[in-house]
N, C-alpha and C positions, 0 to 999 in steps of 0.2 A: 606428295605422290599424285594427288588429284590435279595439281597445277601442271606437273610434267606430262601427265596423260592428256590434259587439255591442249598443251602446246603441241604435242605430237599429232593429235587429232586435227588441230587447226592447220598444221603444216601439210598434212596429207590432203585435206580438203582443198587448201589453196593451190597446191601443186597440180591437183587434178583439174581445178577450175581455171587455172591460168590460161589454158588454151581458149577458153570461152571469150577472152578479151580480144583475141586476134580478129574476130569478126566485127568488132566495133568500128564505126565510121571514123573515129578519131584514134590515131595511134599514139604511143608514148612519145614518139619523136615530134608529133604535131604540137603537143603541149610544151615539151622541153625546149623546142626551138622557137616558141612563140614569145616574142618580146613585147607584144602589145598588152593592153589592159583587158585581156580576155580571161574570164574566170571559168574554170572547168569544174562543174558540179556533178557529183555522183548521186543518182536517185535510185532507190530500190522500189521495184514494182513489177507487176506482171505485164504492163503495157503503158504506153504513153497515149494521151488523148490526141485525137485528130481534129476534134471540133473545139473551138475556143469561145463559145457563147458563155458569158460569165455566170449565168444562173443555172447552167446545164448540169454540172456535176460537182460533187463534193469529194470525189474519190481521188486518192493518190496525189499526184502533183498538180492536178487540174485547178484546185482553188488557189494554190500559190501562183501559178502562171496567170490566172485571171486577175488576181490582185495586183500584178505587176503591169498588166496591159491596160487595166481600168483603174479608176479611183472611186472611193467613197467621198462624201462631203468632208469628213474629218477622220482623224484617227484618235483613239482614246489612250491617254497616258495613265497607266495604272498607278504610277508613283505619286503624281500630284492630283489625280482625279479630274484632269482637265481634257477637253477636246482640243487637239492640235490641228491646224489648218492643212487641208489637202486641196480639194476643189474650192471649198468655201474658206473665206478669210476670217469670218467672225460670225457670232450668233448671240442672241440674248432673248430672254422672255420680255414681252411687251404687254402693256395694258390693251384694252379693247379699242383704244384710239391709236395704237401703234407707238406709244411713247415707251422708251426703254425703262425696265425695272432693274436698274443697275445702281452701283454705289455712288456714281457721280452724275447719273442722269443722262449719260451719253451712250451711244451704241458701242463705244470702245471700252466702257467700264466693266468691272467685274460684276457678275450676277449677284444681286442682293436678295438672297433667299428669304430673308425675313419680309422684305417688301412684297415678293411674289406671294408668300403665304398670306400676308395681310390683305392683299388685293383680291386674290382668287378664292380664298376660303369662304368669304361671305357672299359670293356671287352665285346666281342661279344657273349660269351657263355650266355645261358639263365639260368644258374644254378650257385650255389656256392657249394663248397666242404666242408664237415664236417667230422672230425675224431672223432670216438667214441671208447673208450677203456673200456672193461669190467673188473670186478674183476676176478681174476683167480681161485677163490675158491667157485664159485656158483654151487650148486648141485640141480638137480631135486630131488623130494621126493622119487624117486625110486633108488637114488644113482648115476645116470648118471651125468656126468659133463655138465653144460650149457656152450655153446660156441657161438661165433658170427654166426655160421651156424644156430643156433636156431633163432637168431634175423633175419637173412637173410630170413629164411623160413617164419617166422611170417609176416614180411613186404611184402614179395613177394606174399604170398597167399592173403594178404589183398588187393592187386591190381588186383587180378584175381577173378572176381565175379563168373565165371563159376565153380571154385573150392570152393570158400568160401561161396557163396550164402548169402553174408552179405553186404547189400548196405551201411551200416554205415562205414564199413572198407574202402570203396572207398573214403569216405569223409575224413577219418583219414589220408589217404596217398595221398590226392589230390596234395600236394606240394612236394611229393617225385618224383624225376625225374627217375622213374623206372616203368615198366609195364610188366605184364605177362598176357597171355590169353590162356585158355585151357591148362595150364601147360607149355606153350612155352614162352620163353623170347622174348618180343617185343622191349623193350628199357631197357638197363642196366643202373641202377643208384645206385647200391650198389656193393661194392667191398671188398672181403675177400681173404684170401690165396687160398681158394678153388674156388672162383669166381673172378679171377683177372681182372683188366682193361686191355684193349688191349695194351695200351702204356706202361704199367708197371711203371708209374710215382709215384704212391702212395706207399710210403715205408711201408712194413710190415716186421719188422726185425725178426731175429731168436728168437724164444721164444714167439713171439706175434701172431702166426698163429691162435690161438684160442680166442684171446682177442681183436684184433684191426680190425676195419672195417671203410670204408669210405662211405659216402652218398653224392649223388648229390641232392640238394634241390633248389626249386625256389628261386629267389632273393627276399625273403620275410623273415624278421627276425622271424616272427611267424611260419615259415614253420616247424621248429623242434618241436614245442610245442606238437602237437598231436602225433608225432612219439615218443617223449620222455616220455610223461606222460599220454597217453591215451591207447596205444596199449599194452595189456597184452601179454607177450611173451609166445609162445607155444613150447612144446618139439617136435622137428622135428622127433625124433626117435619113438614117439608115433603116430603122426598124418599123416606123409607122407605115410606110408604103407597103411593107411586106406582111405585116401581122394581121390576121383575121381570125374569125371563129373556126375556120377550117384549116388555117395555117397558123398555129399558135406559136408564141415566142419560144417556148420550150418545146421544140419540134423534135419528135422522136425519129422521124424519117425525112430529114431535110433533103431537098433536091433543088436544082436550079440556083436562083439568086439566094435562097435561104442557105443552101449548102456553101455557096461561095462566101457569104458573110460569116458563117461559122468558121470557115477555114482561113479567112483573111480578115481578122478582127480589126475594127476601127475603134480604138480606145483613146483615153485621155491620160493614161498612166505614164510613168517614167521610162517605159520600155515598149518597143514594138516587136512584133513577130517577124522574124526573117524567114519568109515562106520558102525561099529558094534553098536554104540550108537545113530547114527542118524536115525531119522524116520520122519513121516509126521508132528509131533508136535515139534520136537526138532532137531536142528543141533548142533553137537558137533565138536569143533575144538581143536586140540592138538597143543601145541607149537612145532615147528619144531626144534629138537635138532641140526640139521645140518645147520641152517640158518647162512649165512655168515656175516651178520652185527651184531656187538656186542656193548654193552655199553662201555663207556670209561674205566671202570675198568676190562673189559674183560668178564664180566658176560653176561647172556642172555639179549638181547636188550629189550624184552618185558617180564614183570614180571609175568603176568598171565600164569599159566601152562596149563589151559584149559578154554575154553569159551563155555558155554551152552546157545544157542539162543533158547528162548522159545516163541512159537506162541500164540498170543491172537487175537481173532477175532475183537475186538473193543477196543478203547482207555479206556473206562470206566473200563473194566475188567483188562486191563494192569495196570492202575493206582491203582486199588484195590490190585493187586498182589504186586506192589511195596510197597504200604502202609502197607500191612500185613506181608511183609518180604519173599515172595516167590522168589523174584528176587532182584538183587543188583542195577540195572540200567535200564533205558528205552533207547532203540535205537532211538525212535522218539521223537520229540518235543511235549510239552503239551501246552494247552491254558492258557492264563493269569488267567482265572477264576479258573482253577484247581491249578495253581501255588500259588494263594493266600491261598487256603486251605492247600496245602501240606507244605507250609512254616511253619505252626504251628505244624507240626509233629516233634517228636523227631527223632534224627539220620537221618535227611533228608537234602540233599544239593539241593538247587534250584539255578540254574545259568541263567543269562540273557545275551545274546550277540546279537549284531545287525546282522540281516540276511544278506545273500549274494545277494539275489534277490530282485528286485523291481517288485511288483505286478502291472500290467498295464491293463487298459481297451483298448483293441485293436479294431479298427474300420475297417470294410471291405471296404477299399477305392477304390479298383480296381478289383471287382469281375469278374470271368471268366464266359462265357456263359455256361449253360443257366440261371445262377444265377445273372446275371447283370441287374436285374429288381427290382421293388418294392421300398420301402422306403430307402433301403441302397444306392441307387444312389445319395442321398443327400450328402453322405460322400465324393463324388468327389469334392465338394466345400470346399476349405480350410477354408473359413470364417465360414461355418456351423460347421466344426470340431472344430474350435477355440471356438465357442460358447459352444459346449459340454464340451470341456476341462475346460473352465472357470467356469462351474457350478459344477465341481467335487470338493468336499470339503474334502481334504485329512485329515485335522485335525479332523473332525468329524468321519471319518472312523477309524483313529487310536484310538480315544477315545472310540467309541461305539463297533467297531468290534474286535479290539485288546485289549480292556481294558487298553489302554495306553501303551501296551507292543510293541512299534514300533515307527516309525518316518515317517514323510512325506518325499517324495522323489522329487528331482528336475526333470524337464521335460527332461533334458539331460540323465537321467537314470543312472548316476554315482554319488554315494553318496559323500557328503563332507568329509567323513572319508578317502576316497581314495585321499590322499594329492597329489599324483603324477599326477592324471588325472582329478580331478574335476575342472570344469569350472563354476564359479559363474554366468556368463552371460547366462548359460543355464537354470537357475532357474527362468523361466518366468511365473510361475503360482502360485506364493506365496504371492500375494498381498491380501488385505482384501477381504473376501468372498463376502461381500455385494457390494463392488465395482466391483468385477468380475461378479456377477449376473446382476448388472445393465448393464455392458458392453455386456454380453451375450444376454440379452433380447433386447438391442438396435440392435445388429447384426441380431437377428431373426425377429425383427419387420420389418426389411428391406427385409429379405429373405422370410419369411413365416408369413405375418401379420395376416392372418385369423385364428380364433380360434373357437372351438366348445363351447357348453354351459358350459362344465366343465373346460374350460380354456386351453385345449390342442390345440396345433397348428395343422393346416391343410395343406395338400399338395394335390392339385387337388380335394378338397372337402373331403379327407379322413384324419383321425387323424394320425399324425406322431407318429408311434409306432415302436419300435425295440425289437427284441428278443435278450436276453443276454444268449448266450450259455456257460454254465459252469456246474460244478459238484453240486450235491445236497448239499455238505458241504459248498458251498459258497452262500447259499440262503440268509444269513444275509447280506452279502455284496450287493447282488442284491436288497434287500429291502431298504437299505440306498441309493443306487444309484437311485432307483425309486423315493424316496422322493426328492433327490437333483435335478434330471433332471425335475421333475414335476414343479419345480420353474421357469423353462424356457419354460414350455409348451410341454415337450417331454415325451412320455410314454415309460416305459421299462417293459418287461415281462420276466419271467424266462423260459429258455428252457434247459432241461436236456441234458448233453453232452454225456452220456453213457460211455461205457468202452473204446472205441477207437475213440475219437473225431477227431484225426488228419485225419485218413483215411475215416471216415464216413462223416465228415462235413468240416473240416478246409482246407485240401488240395484241396477240390473241390470248395471252395468259397461259400458253402452252409451255410452261417451264416451272421448275422448282426453285432453283437459284441461278443467278448469273453474276458476272463480274462487269462492273460499269465504272467508268471514270467520271467523277463529278467535279465541276469547277464552279465555285460560288464566289462572287466578288461584288463590290459596290457597283461596278459597271453593268452587271447582268442580273442583280438580285431581283428586280421587278419581274423579269421574264423567267429566270431559271428556278426560283423557288416555286412558282406555280407549275412549271414543267416537271419538276422532280417530285413534288409532294401534293399536288392538287389535281391537275388535268389527268383524266383517265383514258382519253381516246388519243391514240397515236402520239404519245408524248414520252418523255424520259421517266415518267412515273410508271416504270414497267410492272411493278408489283401492285399497282393500283391502290396505293394507300388512300384511305378516305377518313380523315380526322377533321371534324368540323371546327375544333379549336384551332388547329394549325391553319386551316383554310381561312378562317376569320382573321387570324393574326397576320397572315400573308397579305390579305386585302387591306388591312389597316396599315401595314408597312408600305404597301404600294401607294396608297392614297394620301398618306400624310404629306403635307407641304412644308414640314419642319425637318430640315436635314438632320439635325441632331437627334430628333425623335426617331427618324428612320434608322439611324445607326443603332439606337437603343433597341428598337424592335427587331432588327436583324440579330443582335446578340441574344435576345430572348428566343428567337426562332432557333438559333443554334442549340440551345438547351432543350427545347421542346422536341426538335427532330432527333436529337441524340437519344432522348428517352424513349423514342419509338422503336429503337433497335431494328430498323428497317433497312437502312443502307449502312452496313457495318464496315468501318474503315479497315483496309488491309495495310496500305502503305502509300506514301507519296514518293515516287521514284525520281531520282535525280535525272536530269537530261545531260547525257555525256556526249559531247560533240568533238569531232576530230577534223583537223585541217592541216595541210602542209604549209610550212613557212619558208620553203626554198625560193618561191616566186613572189609571194605576197605576205605582208604583215598587216596589222590594223584590224584583225578580227575582233568582233564584239560579241560577247555571249550573254544574252539577257536571261533573266529568270524564266524558266519554263520553255526556253527555245534553244535551237542549235545555233552554230556560228554563221549559218547562212540566213541572213536577215537584212533588213534595210539599213540598220546601223553599221553593219559590216561593210555594206556596199558604199556607204557614205565615207567610211574611214579607210578603205582599202588603199594600200600603197605598195609599190614595188619593193621587194627585199633588197637590201644593199649588197 
């Protein structure tokens, strides 16, 4: 009955919204009559960006477009734990004379982590040295050659907030032993032929002046991660003449040359912006014919010649567009309910892969004044938090909210599929739900025995009630959590988070509970464990947990130069953070992706991502 009603509702919605497609700049005929390698991609959002400065925005499609127009040094492969070449062809740790610390003693060798540990553990320097070598044939889209001086400029300005006006960039370079302020070098931690070190010990040989550089990084194996695969490299020749303390790189009101560069980006990525065809409804990307990375046979690495990103204001309309053939693929994931209907369509690929993030119920355990009052003060008691955690039924949430398209998550927040890091002892909330409810009520009978006539528990004569701050789209989750926590006598009410909850509520401690996605991996452990469980100012540690034992263990994990010991400490952290009952796992949602197969095949669906990704673009081929 529910499924029939859902189908009827969907049909009504889609028929009403079909007319909205008529105003799109690309008609169904344009796609169906297009025999080129142009991929039509549907994107859901309120608007498209008009500026394409890569550090400017993290909203909507902007980061995706930026990563296609620009490149980082490397990309990180989660499966093998290695950095794969992009702008840079190789890297290694070196000693303080510049000699490689690799298994064969050459720059091409694999990093010998035992040698790195033995060399740097006993030295008084607070840093390690890293050698990075770029490809020698990388071009900016205006034809200029990309060199290590562009990398130096990008990293240098990232440390200089007076010029960048980008707080995130300071976090990206937190482990780089280099700093500039107001355009003046404060501490040198990068060395190129044009920016040599004082001692002259790092070798840059003839012919390497444009491709080899050295970095000083903190004695943390994760120090290179954000430097290598987060910071999109900028062209020095474009931005250095424009940027000043009064006209900062992250310019909120760009005019003149600044605005022109924002709207006509010069990048080094595999794609260039087609400014003539791009508008408020469509972003058009052309394959960069000068891109330096090629397929094994020497052909273009990416098979699509052009990508047309089409804007739709809601998912219903975007799904209708896919169903009717206006587009080839959706950039965003779809719900399990839609997937069931779409699977019956001809020429339709529906893929399901485990998501990368664990959705958590976050409790405000340590609120700052003046918000350190009210019912949320109960969360300071770890037994009270344990009772709340015991009552959350992840299996019901997966079944009812996700339609079975997901899985429960362990309290340590690292999924069992991560064979390298998963610690089974952190899965402390997976026993029978009836047994958990019995234990939770026993805890609360001791802490808050009094109840009102409706069975809700009381604190100082008032009903224990918490507001759950989240988006309107998560109201179904709120409804099921209301039912679950009602079984232990706790009331939950929905509170709309608005468009900028971090600055409005979360950073200020003005909330009781919220829902947050947490991703922890080997690649981000050094950064994200601190962000989620230590740092209390403007970080992902919304509830401001302050546990000295966890903080010390995180620092120990960060600072060890023994990779096996690092893995062991992460597993220990999983158990400790689980036992805090602070970020309570709700579920790990599958990513359900949809694409048409009447024009193209070769779609690749990675874990945690949709079918619109680099691997798809490498494997795309015309349908027979």
